[in-house]
C-alpha positions as CSV (number, residue, x, y, z in Angstrom):
1,M,0.0,0.0,0.0
2,T,2.9,2.4,0.8
3,A,4.4,1.7,-2.6
4,L,1.0,2.4,-4.3
5,L,0.6,5.7,-2.5
6,E,4.2,6.7,-3.4
7,H,3.4,5.8,-7.1
8,L,0.3,7.9,-7.0
9,R,2.2,10.9,-5.7
10,T,4.9,10.8,-8.3
11,H,2.6,10.4,-11.4
12,R,0.2,12.6,-13.3
13,T,-3.5,12.7,-12.4
14,P,-4.7,10.4,-15.3
15,T,-2.1,7.8,-14.5
16,R,-2.9,8.0,-10.8
17,L,-6.5,7.3,-11.5
18,L,-5.6,4.3,-13.7
19,V,-3.3,2.9,-11.1
20,A,-5.8,3.4,-8.3
21,L,-8.6,1.7,-10.4
22,R,-6.3,-1.1,-11.4
23,A,-5.5,-1.7,-7.7
24,L,-9.1,-1.7,-6.8
25,V,-10.1,-4.2,-9.5
26,R,-7.3,-6.5,-8.5
27,T,-8.3,-6.5,-4.8
28,D,-12.1,-6.5,-5.1
29,S,-14.1,-8.1,-8.0
30,L,-16.9,-5.7,-7.3
31,W,-15.0,-3.0,-9.2
32,L,-14.9,-5.4,-12.2
33,V,-18.7,-5.2,-12.2
34,F,-18.3,-1.4,-12.4
35,L,-16.0,-1.7,-15.5
36,A,-18.5,-4.2,-17.0
37,C,-21.2,-1.6,-16.6
38,I,-19.1,1.0,-18.4
39,T,-18.4,-1.5,-21.2
40,G,-22.1,-2.4,-21.5
41,T,-23.1,1.3,-21.7
42,L,-20.5,1.9,-24.5
43,A,-21.8,-1.2,-26.3
44,G,-25.4,0.0,-26.0
45,L,-24.4,3.4,-27.4
46,A,-22.6,1.6,-30.3
47,V,-25.7,-0.5,-31.1
48,T,-27.8,2.7,-31.1
49,V,-25.4,4.5,-33.5
50,I,-25.1,1.4,-35.8
51,T,-28.8,0.9,-35.9
52,Y,-29.7,4.4,-36.7
53,T,-27.0,4.7,-39.3
54,T,-28.1,1.6,-41.0
55,L,-31.7,2.7,-41.0
56,F,-30.7,5.9,-42.6
57,A,-28.9,4.0,-45.3
58,H,-32.0,1.8,-45.8
59,H,-34.1,5.0,-46.1
60,L,-31.8,6.1,-48.9
61,L,-32.4,2.8,-50.7
62,A,-36.2,2.7,-50.1
63,P,-37.4,6.2,-48.9
64,G,-40.2,6.0,-46.4
65,H,-40.3,2.2,-46.1
66,G,-37.9,1.5,-43.2
67,R,-36.0,-1.8,-43.2
68,L,-35.3,-3.5,-46.5
69,S,-36.4,-7.1,-45.8
70,G,-39.9,-5.9,-45.0
71,L,-40.5,-4.4,-48.4
72,A,-43.2,-5.8,-50.7
73,S,-41.4,-4.7,-53.9
74,L,-38.5,-2.6,-55.0
75,T,-37.8,-0.7,-58.2
76,P,-35.3,-2.4,-60.5
77,W,-32.8,0.4,-60.5
78,R,-32.7,0.6,-56.8
79,A,-32.5,-3.2,-56.3
80,L,-29.6,-3.5,-58.8
81,G,-27.9,-0.2,-58.4
82,I,-27.5,0.4,-54.7
83,P,-26.1,-3.1,-53.7
84,T,-23.7,-2.9,-56.6
85,L,-22.6,0.7,-55.7
86,G,-22.2,-0.4,-52.1
87,G,-20.1,-3.3,-53.1
88,L,-18.0,-1.1,-55.3
89,L,-17.4,1.3,-52.4
90,L,-16.5,-1.6,-50.1
91,G,-14.1,-3.0,-52.7
92,L,-12.4,0.4,-53.1
93,W,-12.2,0.6,-49.3
94,H,-10.3,-2.7,-49.3
95,Y,-8.2,-1.7,-52.2
96,R,-7.1,1.5,-50.5
97,A,-6.3,-0.3,-47.3
98,N,-4.2,-2.9,-49.2
99,R,-2.2,-0.4,-51.3
100,H,0.8,-0.5,-49.0
101,G,0.7,-4.2,-48.2
102,R,-2.1,-6.3,-46.8
103,P,-3.1,-4.9,-43.3
104,P,-3.3,-7.3,-40.4
105,R,-6.5,-9.3,-40.3
106,P,-9.0,-8.0,-37.6
107,V,-9.4,-10.3,-34.6
108,D,-13.0,-11.0,-33.6
109,P,-14.0,-11.6,-30.0
110,I,-14.0,-15.4,-30.2
111,E,-10.5,-15.5,-31.6
112,A,-9.3,-12.8,-29.2
113,N,-10.4,-14.7,-26.2
114,A,-9.3,-18.1,-27.5
115,L,-5.8,-17.1,-28.7
116,H,-4.9,-13.6,-27.6
117,G,-6.0,-13.2,-24.0
118,G,-8.8,-10.8,-25.0
119,R,-6.5,-8.4,-27.0
120,M,-8.5,-6.6,-29.7
121,S,-7.6,-3.6,-31.8
122,L,-10.2,-0.8,-31.4
123,R,-9.1,0.8,-34.6
124,D,-9.5,-2.5,-36.6
125,S,-12.8,-3.1,-34.9
126,L,-14.1,0.4,-35.9
127,V,-13.1,-0.5,-39.5
128,V,-15.0,-3.8,-39.3
129,T,-18.0,-2.0,-37.9
130,G,-17.9,0.6,-40.6
131,Q,-17.7,-2.1,-43.3
132,T,-20.6,-4.0,-41.7
133,I,-22.8,-0.9,-41.7
134,L,-21.9,-0.3,-45.4
135,S,-22.6,-3.9,-46.3
136,N,-25.9,-4.1,-44.5
137,G,-26.9,-0.6,-45.5
138,C,-26.5,-1.3,-49.2
139,G,-28.6,-4.5,-48.9
140,A,-26.1,-7.3,-48.6
141,S,-27.8,-10.4,-47.2
142,L,-26.0,-10.3,-43.9
143,G,-26.7,-9.3,-40.3
144,L,-25.2,-6.6,-38.2
145,E,-24.2,-8.9,-35.4
146,A,-20.6,-9.0,-36.6
147,G,-20.3,-5.2,-36.1
148,F,-22.3,-5.3,-32.8
149,S,-20.1,-7.9,-31.2
150,Q,-16.9,-6.6,-32.7
151,I,-17.2,-3.1,-31.3
152,G,-18.7,-4.2,-28.0
153,G,-15.8,-6.7,-27.4
154,A,-13.3,-4.1,-28.5
155,F,-14.5,-1.6,-25.9
156,G,-14.1,-4.2,-23.2
157,S,-10.6,-5.2,-24.5
158,R,-9.5,-1.6,-24.6
159,I,-10.6,-0.9,-21.1
160,G,-9.0,-4.0,-19.7
161,R,-5.7,-3.4,-21.6
162,N,-5.5,0.3,-20.6
163,L,-5.8,-0.7,-17.0
164,R,-3.3,-3.6,-17.6
165,L,-5.6,-6.1,-16.0
166,H,-5.0,-9.8,-15.8
167,R,-5.6,-12.0,-18.8
168,A,-8.8,-13.5,-17.3
169,D,-10.2,-10.0,-16.5
170,V,-9.6,-8.7,-20.0
171,R,-11.4,-11.8,-21.5
172,L,-14.3,-11.2,-19.1
173,L,-14.7,-7.6,-20.2
174,V,-14.6,-8.7,-23.9
175,G,-17.4,-11.1,-23.0
176,A,-19.3,-8.3,-21.2
177,G,-19.1,-5.9,-24.2
178,T,-20.3,-8.6,-26.6
179,A,-23.1,-9.6,-24.2
180,G,-24.2,-6.0,-24.0
181,A,-24.2,-5.5,-27.7
182,I,-26.1,-8.7,-28.6
183,G,-28.6,-8.3,-25.7
184,A,-29.3,-4.7,-26.8
185,A,-29.6,-5.6,-30.5
186,F,-32.2,-8.3,-29.9
187,D,-33.8,-6.7,-26.8
188,A,-33.1,-10.0,-25.1
189,P,-30.8,-9.6,-22.0
190,L,-30.7,-13.3,-21.1
191,A,-29.8,-14.3,-24.7
192,G,-27.1,-11.7,-24.7
193,A,-25.6,-12.9,-21.5
194,F,-25.5,-16.5,-22.5
195,Y,-24.2,-15.6,-26.0
196,A,-21.1,-14.4,-24.1
197,F,-21.0,-17.4,-21.8
198,E,-21.4,-20.0,-24.6
199,L,-19.4,-18.4,-27.4
200,I,-17.1,-15.7,-26.2
201,I,-16.0,-16.9,-22.7
202,G,-16.6,-20.5,-23.4
203,S,-18.2,-21.5,-20.1
204,Y,-20.7,-20.4,-17.5
205,A,-19.7,-19.8,-13.9
206,Y,-21.8,-18.2,-11.1
207,P,-19.2,-15.5,-10.2
208,L,-19.1,-14.4,-13.9
209,L,-22.9,-13.7,-13.9
210,A,-22.8,-10.4,-12.1
211,P,-20.5,-8.5,-14.6
212,I,-22.0,-10.1,-17.7
213,A,-25.6,-9.5,-16.6
214,S,-24.7,-5.9,-15.5
215,A,-23.2,-5.1,-18.9
216,T,-26.2,-6.5,-20.7
217,L,-28.7,-4.6,-18.6
218,C,-26.8,-1.3,-19.0
219,A,-26.7,-1.8,-22.8
220,L,-30.4,-2.6,-22.8
221,A,-31.2,0.5,-20.8
222,V,-29.3,2.7,-23.4
223,V,-31.1,1.3,-26.4
224,H,-34.5,1.7,-24.7
225,L,-33.7,5.3,-23.7
226,T,-32.6,6.1,-27.2
227,G,-35.5,4.3,-28.9
228,A,-33.3,2.0,-30.9
229,T,-35.5,-1.1,-30.3
230,L,-38.4,-2.5,-32.4
231,P,-41.9,-2.8,-31.0
232,A,-42.8,-6.1,-29.3
233,M,-44.4,-8.7,-31.5
234,V,-47.7,-10.3,-30.8
235,I,-47.6,-13.9,-31.8
236,D,-50.4,-16.5,-31.3
237,T,-48.4,-19.2,-29.7
238,P,-49.7,-22.5,-28.2
239,T,-49.9,-22.7,-24.4
240,T,-49.1,-26.5,-24.4
241,V,-47.5,-28.9,-26.8
242,A,-49.0,-32.4,-27.4
243,P,-46.6,-35.2,-26.6
244,P,-46.8,-36.8,-30.1
245,A,-45.4,-33.6,-31.5
246,Y,-42.0,-34.0,-29.9
247,P,-40.7,-36.8,-32.2
248,L,-41.6,-34.6,-35.2
249,L,-39.9,-31.6,-33.6
250,A,-36.7,-33.7,-33.2
251,V,-36.9,-34.4,-36.9
252,L,-37.2,-30.6,-37.5
253,G,-34.0,-30.2,-35.4
254,V,-32.2,-32.7,-37.7
255,A,-33.5,-31.0,-40.8
256,A,-32.4,-27.6,-39.6
257,A,-28.9,-28.9,-38.8
258,L,-28.6,-30.3,-42.3
259,I,-29.7,-26.9,-43.8
260,G,-27.3,-25.1,-41.7
261,V,-24.4,-27.3,-42.6
262,A,-25.3,-27.0,-46.3
263,L,-25.4,-23.2,-45.9
264,M,-21.9,-23.1,-44.3
265,K,-20.4,-25.3,-47.0
266,S,-22.0,-23.3,-49.7
267,V,-20.5,-20.1,-48.3
268,A,-17.0,-21.6,-48.6
269,A,-17.8,-22.9,-52.1
270,T,-19.2,-19.6,-53.3
271,E,-16.2,-17.7,-52.0
272,A,-13.8,-20.0,-53.8
273,L,-15.9,-19.8,-57.0
274,L,-16.0,-16.0,-57.0
275,R,-12.3,-15.8,-56.3
276,R,-11.7,-17.8,-59.5
277,L,-14.2,-15.9,-61.6
278,V,-13.6,-12.4,-60.5
279,R,-9.8,-11.8,-60.3
280,P,-9.6,-8.2,-59.0
281,D,-10.4,-8.4,-55.3
282,W,-11.8,-4.9,-55.2
283,L,-14.4,-5.7,-57.9
284,R,-15.7,-8.9,-56.2
285,P,-18.1,-7.1,-53.8
286,A,-19.6,-5.1,-56.6
287,V,-20.3,-8.3,-58.6
288,G,-21.8,-9.9,-55.4
289,G,-24.0,-6.8,-54.9
290,L,-25.3,-7.1,-58.4
291,L,-26.1,-10.8,-57.9
292,V,-27.9,-10.0,-54.6
293,G,-29.8,-7.2,-56.4
294,L,-31.0,-9.7,-59.0
295,L,-32.3,-11.9,-56.3
296,A,-34.0,-8.9,-54.6
297,L,-36.0,-8.4,-57.8
298,L,-37.6,-11.8,-57.1
299,S,-38.1,-11.0,-53.4
300,P,-36.8,-8.0,-51.4
301,S,-36.8,-10.2,-48.3
302,V,-33.3,-11.4,-49.2
303,L,-31.9,-8.0,-48.6
304,S,-30.1,-7.0,-45.4
305,S,-30.4,-9.2,-42.3
306,G,-34.0,-10.3,-42.9
307,H,-35.0,-9.2,-39.5
308,M,-38.3,-7.6,-40.6
309,A,-39.1,-10.6,-42.9
310,M,-38.4,-12.9,-39.9
311,R,-40.9,-11.0,-37.7
312,A,-43.5,-11.1,-40.5
313,G,-42.9,-14.8,-41.0
314,L,-43.5,-15.4,-37.3
315,V,-46.8,-13.5,-37.3
316,H,-48.0,-14.8,-40.7
317,A,-46.1,-17.9,-41.8
318,P,-45.9,-18.5,-45.6
319,G,-47.1,-21.7,-47.2
320,L,-44.9,-24.6,-48.4
321,S,-44.0,-23.5,-51.9
322,L,-43.4,-19.9,-50.9
323,A,-41.4,-20.9,-47.8
324,L,-39.1,-23.2,-49.8
325,W,-38.7,-20.5,-52.5
326,L,-37.8,-17.8,-50.0
327,L,-35.5,-20.2,-48.1
328,L,-33.6,-20.9,-51.3
329,L,-33.3,-17.3,-52.3
330,K,-32.1,-16.1,-48.9
331,A,-29.6,-18.9,-48.6
332,V,-28.1,-18.1,-52.0
333,A,-28.1,-14.4,-51.3
334,S,-26.3,-14.9,-48.0
335,S,-23.7,-17.2,-49.5
336,I,-23.0,-14.7,-52.3
337,S,-22.8,-11.9,-49.8
338,V,-20.2,-13.6,-47.6
339,G,-18.3,-15.1,-50.6
340,A,-18.1,-11.7,-52.3
341,G,-16.4,-10.1,-49.3
342,F,-19.2,-8.2,-47.6
343,R,-18.9,-7.8,-43.9
344,G,-21.5,-9.2,-41.6
345,G,-22.6,-12.5,-40.1
346,L,-25.2,-15.2,-40.6
347,F,-26.8,-15.0,-37.2
348,F,-29.6,-12.6,-38.2
349,A,-30.0,-14.4,-41.5
350,S,-30.2,-17.8,-39.9
351,L,-33.2,-16.7,-37.8
352,Y,-35.2,-15.9,-40.9
353,L,-34.0,-19.1,-42.6
354,G,-35.1,-21.0,-39.6
355,V,-38.6,-19.4,-39.6
356,L,-38.9,-20.4,-43.3
357,A,-37.7,-24.0,-42.6
358,G,-40.2,-24.3,-39.8
359,A,-43.1,-23.0,-41.9
360,A,-42.2,-25.5,-44.6
361,F,-42.0,-28.3,-42.1
362,A,-45.4,-27.5,-40.7
363,S,-46.9,-27.7,-44.2
364,V,-45.2,-31.0,-44.8
365,T,-46.5,-32.6,-41.6
366,A,-50.0,-31.1,-41.8
367,P,-51.6,-34.1,-43.7
368,F,-50.8,-36.7,-41.1
369,M,-50.2,-34.7,-37.9
370,P,-51.1,-31.0,-37.9
371,L,-48.7,-28.9,-35.8
372,P,-49.2,-25.3,-34.8
373,V,-47.4,-23.3,-37.4
374,T,-46.0,-20.8,-34.9
375,L,-44.5,-23.7,-32.9
376,C,-42.7,-24.9,-36.0
377,T,-41.5,-21.5,-37.0
378,V,-40.1,-20.6,-33.6
379,A,-38.6,-24.1,-33.1
380,G,-37.1,-23.9,-36.6
381,M,-35.7,-20.5,-36.0
382,C,-34.1,-21.7,-32.8
383,A,-32.6,-24.9,-34.3
384,L,-31.1,-23.4,-37.4
385,A,-29.6,-20.4,-35.5
386,T,-28.1,-22.9,-33.0
387,T,-26.5,-24.7,-36.0
388,I,-25.0,-21.5,-37.2
389,I,-23.8,-19.9,-34.0
390,G,-23.4,-22.9,-31.8
391,G,-25.2,-21.6,-28.7
392,P,-28.2,-23.8,-27.9
393,L,-29.0,-22.1,-24.6
394,T,-28.6,-18.7,-26.2
395,M,-31.1,-19.5,-28.9
396,I,-33.6,-21.1,-26.5
397,L,-33.6,-18.0,-24.4
398,L,-33.8,-15.7,-27.4
399,A,-36.8,-17.6,-28.7
400,L,-38.6,-17.4,-25.4
401,E,-37.7,-13.7,-24.9
402,T,-38.9,-13.0,-28.4
403,T,-42.2,-14.9,-28.2
404,H,-42.9,-14.5,-24.5
405,S,-44.3,-18.1,-24.6
406,P,-43.1,-20.3,-21.7
407,G,-45.4,-23.1,-22.9
408,M,-43.1,-23.9,-25.8
409,T,-39.9,-24.1,-23.7
410,A,-39.5,-27.9,-23.8
411,A,-40.3,-28.0,-27.5
412,V,-37.9,-25.3,-28.5
413,A,-35.2,-26.7,-26.2
414,L,-35.6,-30.1,-27.9
415,T,-35.1,-28.8,-31.4
416,A,-32.1,-26.8,-30.3
417,I,-30.4,-29.7,-28.6
418,V,-31.1,-32.1,-31.5
419,A,-29.7,-29.6,-34.0
420,S,-26.6,-29.0,-31.8
421,L,-25.9,-32.7,-31.5
422,T,-26.5,-33.4,-35.2
423,V,-24.2,-30.7,-36.4
424,R,-21.5,-31.7,-33.9
425,R,-21.7,-35.3,-35.2
426,I,-21.8,-34.7,-38.9
427,F,-19.8,-31.5,-39.2
428,G,-18.2,-30.4,-36.0
429,Y,-18.1,-26.6,-36.6
430,T,-20.3,-23.5,-36.3
431,F,-20.1,-20.8,-38.8
432,A,-17.5,-18.8,-36.9
433,T,-15.3,-21.9,-36.1
434,W,-15.7,-23.1,-39.7
435,R,-14.3,-19.9,-41.0
436,F,-11.4,-20.3,-38.5
437,H,-10.9,-23.8,-39.8
438,L,-10.7,-22.6,-43.4
439,R,-7.9,-20.2,-42.3
440,G,-6.0,-23.0,-40.6
441,E,-7.0,-22.2,-37.0
442,N,-8.1,-24.9,-34.7
443,I,-10.6,-22.9,-32.6
444,R,-13.8,-24.5,-31.4
445,S,-15.0,-21.8,-28.9
446,G,-13.8,-18.8,-26.9
447,V,-12.1,-21.0,-24.3
448,D,-8.6,-19.7,-23.7
449,V,-6.1,-21.9,-25.6
450,G,-3.7,-19.1,-26.5
451,W,-1.5,-20.0,-23.5
452,M,-0.6,-23.2,-25.3
453,R,0.9,-21.2,-28.1
454,S,2.7,-18.6,-25.9
455,L,4.1,-21.3,-23.7
456,T,6.8,-22.5,-26.1
457,V,9.7,-24.9,-25.8
458,A,12.1,-21.9,-25.9
459,R,10.5,-20.5,-22.7
460,M,10.6,-23.9,-20.9
461,M,13.9,-25.3,-21.9
462,R,17.2,-25.3,-19.9
463,P,19.5,-23.3,-22.2
464,I,22.8,-24.6,-20.6
465,V,23.5,-28.2,-21.6
466,D,26.3,-30.6,-21.0
467,S,27.7,-31.8,-24.2
468,L,30.5,-34.1,-25.5
469,P,31.8,-35.2,-28.9
470,A,30.0,-38.2,-30.2
471,D,33.3,-40.0,-31.0
472,M,34.8,-39.5,-27.6
473,P,35.7,-42.8,-25.9
474,I,33.4,-43.8,-22.9
475,A,36.4,-44.0,-20.6
476,T,37.3,-40.4,-21.3
477,A,33.7,-39.3,-20.9
478,R,33.6,-40.8,-17.4
479,T,36.2,-38.3,-16.3
480,S,35.2,-35.2,-18.3
481,F,33.0,-33.5,-15.7
482,A,35.4,-33.2,-12.7
483,G,33.9,-35.7,-10.3
484,R,30.2,-35.2,-11.3
485,M,28.1,-36.8,-14.0
486,P,25.2,-34.8,-15.6
487,R,21.8,-36.5,-15.8
488,Y,21.8,-36.1,-19.6
489,V,24.7,-35.5,-22.0
490,V,24.1,-34.2,-25.5
491,L,26.4,-35.6,-28.2
492,L,27.7,-33.5,-31.0
493,D,29.2,-34.5,-34.3
494,A,32.4,-33.1,-35.8
495,D,30.5,-30.0,-37.1
496,G,29.0,-29.3,-33.7
497,R,25.5,-30.4,-34.7
498,Y,23.3,-32.6,-32.6
499,A,24.1,-36.3,-32.8
500,G,22.1,-37.9,-30.0
501,L,21.4,-37.9,-26.3
502,V,22.7,-40.3,-23.5
503,E,21.9,-40.5,-19.8
504,G,24.8,-39.9,-17.5
505,T,24.1,-43.1,-15.5
506,R,24.6,-45.2,-18.6
507,I,28.0,-43.7,-19.2
508,V,29.1,-44.6,-15.6
509,T,27.5,-47.9,-15.0
510,L,27.0,-49.6,-18.4
511,D,29.3,-52.6,-18.8
512,T,31.0,-51.8,-22.1
513,R,34.4,-51.6,-23.5
514,A,36.1,-48.3,-22.4
515,E,37.3,-47.5,-25.9
516,Q,33.9,-47.6,-27.4
517,P,32.6,-44.2,-28.6
518,L,29.7,-42.4,-26.9
519,S,27.8,-42.7,-30.2
520,D,27.2,-46.4,-29.4
521,L,25.1,-45.3,-26.4
522,A,23.2,-42.5,-28.2
523,E,19.4,-42.4,-28.0
524,A,16.9,-40.0,-29.6
525,T,19.2,-39.4,-32.5
526,H,16.3,-38.2,-34.7
527,E,13.8,-37.1,-32.1
528,V,14.3,-33.5,-31.1
529,L,12.2,-30.4,-30.2
530,T,12.3,-27.0,-31.8
531,P,12.3,-23.7,-29.9
532,Q,9.1,-22.6,-31.6
533,S,7.1,-25.8,-30.6
534,C,4.3,-25.1,-28.1
535,V,3.7,-27.0,-24.9
536,A,1.0,-29.2,-26.5
537,E,3.3,-30.3,-29.3
538,A,6.1,-31.0,-26.7
539,V,3.7,-33.2,-24.6
540,A,2.7,-35.1,-27.7
541,T,6.3,-35.7,-28.7
542,F,7.2,-37.0,-25.3
543,E,4.2,-39.4,-25.4
544,R,5.1,-40.6,-28.8
545,T,8.8,-41.2,-28.2
546,S,8.7,-42.2,-24.5
547,Y,12.1,-40.5,-23.8
548,P,12.4,-38.7,-20.5
549,A,14.2,-35.7,-22.0
550,L,14.9,-34.3,-25.5
551,A,17.3,-31.9,-27.0
552,V,16.1,-28.6,-28.4
553,V,17.7,-28.0,-31.8
554,G,17.8,-24.9,-33.9
555,P,17.4,-24.7,-37.7
556,Q,21.0,-25.4,-38.4
557,G,21.2,-28.4,-36.2
558,Q,22.8,-26.6,-33.3
559,V,21.8,-27.6,-29.8
560,V,20.1,-24.6,-28.0
561,G,18.7,-26.3,-24.9
562,L,17.4,-29.4,-23.1
563,L,13.9,-30.1,-21.9
564,S,12.6,-32.9,-19.7
565,E,9.2,-34.5,-19.8
566,R,8.8,-34.1,-16.1
567,Y,9.1,-30.3,-16.3
568,V,6.8,-30.1,-19.3
569,L,4.1,-32.0,-17.7
570,R,4.3,-30.0,-14.5
571,R,4.0,-26.7,-16.4
572,Y,1.2,-28.1,-18.5
573,A,-0.7,-29.2,-15.4
574,E,-0.2,-25.8,-13.8
575,E,-1.6,-24.0,-16.9
576,L,-4.5,-26.4,-17.1
577,E,-5.3,-25.7,-13.5
578,R,-5.1,-22.0,-14.0
579,T,-7.5,-22.3,-17.0
580,R,-9.9,-24.5,-15.0
581,R,-10.0,-21.8,-12.2
582,D,-10.7,-19.1,-14.8
583,L,-13.5,-21.1,-16.4
584,A,-15.0,-22.0,-13.0
585,G,-14.8,-18.3,-11.9
586,E,-12.8,-19.1,-8.8
587,K,-10.7,-16.0,-9.4
588,Y,-13.8,-13.8,-8.8
589,A,-15.3,-15.7,-5.9
590,R,-14.1,-13.4,-3.2
């Protein structure tokens, strides 16, 4: 405390405040709730600004008609011209940013929490948000959730990094910002909170509830005060669900999972196809905008996120043929939008696609077992969105907060769980993790695995090693270390490169001829570690080779260190325990 007071006296006022706040957060988790409230408030303000900016852009595209997906028709020159023009502006934006070399790829909240300890660039996040507004505003068939979650998480990351908080605290604030943004966007605080738990943080723990919930409620208060929410829907939902309906709803969950997997694969295929057909990168969004505009001539509901079309489908579900037709149009438009390089996500779009899938399913099952159409549309919405984002509890809560119908809880939960299990068995990815997989990243959620990459062999190894020439006689080796014998001796060839490893006890006790060279005792002559290998790779190498220690060898074959299996396993266990404590929220339980 004395050192802290001295530090405060010798630094400027802003620095004093930061130091004092950092000390308070580290000693009392209640102050972390205060920071989460600030983060949630900023996220709510961002949602308000993004919503009104996008609505203004939609008004330019269709004056006096509000959101695009709710339009009944659109003039051809607007349907074709504005998405194409928006794509051209986005392409030129990318071209200008890439003129002096490709800029670093923006890190989204899931990747930030999984690999980078919550570190996000606020500047890059503002660029992503701006591009998302442009994409959605010109009619690209994508949602705004990418911009909402990106800027909300970036606010939390910046606050945590400016205060130099612990890694777990920064990750929590990223989750708080994202929870606030999603909760405010959907007017669904519980869904926003569990979006953070399931996707951004990667687990739920009771001590984490207070900061996440506080951030969500603060964001929700901001959007209500600014009027950036839509009016509540009035949906005729069933109060009870007949038991025979549950097997059919399970089938709906499987069908929704298959549709979601097909959509995710079609996005990757469309992106690859457009890259081959449209060589200039800057021209690709304009071509994609033109194609989306052509689809909008058939039905304007494919434009933008589809939020208004989703609400209309929940209130008045379309028939079988129309539902299948709109489902195909929206899926193709969304695939083209992502593949062409527009910014946005499939979360919003998957809600509308799920409503259409549920409406079609209700029509198919009507001849032999009539199901309430509203039940099928809500369950389909929940199941397909679960497939895309990978958060079943998030979608269950969102469906219930949207419809205000607790009587459908079990039915909606069943379809979400079945969809989640199906996509896990047949595909194994959500849309976000599928995109990571295509880039070569092995990320399945926001659970922190970045420590595995940062904990490298170079950080764990013992840089000072005992070495001897491989051709040295064993008798000479026994007297080379002045009365002591190292546990492990590294053997070097005539050029000073690694030639094997031998245990010191074997040199002393093995009954061999004294004139034999040490190379006859060498082990692990071809099994080595590299300084860049992470702890997981080191553990796998030790398990595969069964050697108690391995040499660390540089690119030219020179020995740079030695690492034992015992030490690697100990550090690995320590980091796993720290991660477990973070996931369980034990750090905040004080």
